[in-house]
C-alpha positions in Angstrom: -5.4 -43.3 19.6 -7.7 -40.4 18.3 -6.2 -38.6 15.8 -8.5 -35.9 14.5 -7.6 -33.3 12.3 -9.1 -29.8 13.4 -9.1 -26.8 10.8 -9.4 -23.3 11.4 -10.2 -21.4 8.3 -10.1 -18.0 9.7 -6.5 -18.3 10.9 -5.2 -20.5 7.9 -3.7 -23.2 10.5 -4.5 -26.8 11.6 -3.4 -29.6 13.4 -2.4 -33.1 12.4 -2.2 -35.7 15.1 -0.7 -33.4 17.6 1.4 -31.0 15.5 0.1 -27.8 13.7 1.3 -25.7 11.2 0.0 -22.7 8.9 -0.4 -21.9 5.4 -0.5 -18.6 3.8 -3.7 -18.8 1.6 -3.4 -15.4 0.2 -2.5 -14.3 -3.2 0.8 -14.9 -4.4 3.5 -12.2 -3.9 3.7 -11.1 -7.5 -0.5 -10.5 -7.3 0.1 -8.7 -3.9 2.8 -6.4 -5.1 0.9 -5.4 -8.1 -1.6 -3.6 -5.5 1.3 -1.2 -4.5 2.3 -0.6 -8.2 -1.3 0.1 -9.1 -1.6 2.5 -6.2 1.8 4.1 -6.9 0.6 4.8 -10.6 -2.7 6.2 -9.5 -1.1 8.4 -6.9 1.3 9.7 -9.7 -1.5 10.4 -12.1 -3.4 12.2 -9.2 -0.2 14.3 -8.4 0.0 15.6 -12.0 -3.7 16.5 -11.9 -2.9 18.4 -8.4 0.0 20.2 -10.0 -2.3 21.3 -13.0 -4.7 22.7 -10.4 -1.9 24.9 -8.8 -0.6 26.0 -12.0 -4.1 27.2 -13.2 -4.2 29.5 -10.2 -3.8 33.1 -11.1 -3.6 34.6 -7.6 -0.1 34.1 -5.6 -2.1 33.7 -2.3 -4.4 31.0 -3.9 -1.1 29.3 -5.2 0.3 29.2 -1.6 -3.0 28.0 0.1 -3.6 25.3 -2.6 0.1 24.0 -2.4 -0.1 24.1 1.5 -3.4 21.9 1.3 -1.8 19.7 -1.2 1.3 19.3 0.9 -0.8 18.0 3.8 -2.9 15.8 1.4 0.4 14.3 0.0 1.7 13.4 3.4 -1.4 11.2 4.1 -1.2 9.7 0.6 2.6 8.8 1.3 1.5 7.2 4.5 -1.1 5.0 2.8 1.4 3.9 0.1 3.8 3.0 2.9 1.3 1.0 4.7 0.4 -0.8 1.6 4.2 -1.7 0.7 4.7 -2.7 4.1 1.6 -4.9 4.1 2.8 -6.6 1.0 6.2 -7.2 2.8 8.2 -5.5 -0.1 11.9 -4.9 0.2 13.6 -1.8 1.2 14.6 -1.1 -2.3 11.0 -1.0 -3.3 10.5 1.4 -0.6 13.1 3.7 -1.9 11.9 3.6 -5.4 8.4 4.3 -4.5 9.6 7.3 -2.3 11.6 8.6 -5.3 8.6 8.2 -7.8 6.1 9.7 -5.5 
């Protein structure tokens, strides 16, 4: 009987005498979720600065132009935040709070 253990570092799985299983060797959930919280905070500060830029405009045409550009920009940022939250496996309540804050 030749029981040889094979390990696959890239996939995080290995075999023990005919049966295999995998482990999550990534950071703990608490550390993973910190990334989305930090991103949400950074995007919130970013949004405040964008609002200040719109508020500093004197010409109404520039206000509408900058607002339109920032709206497209914000959609892309919201997508990035959503991908980060989904990647971390967060609950639906976290999604809802993040949308409300963003």
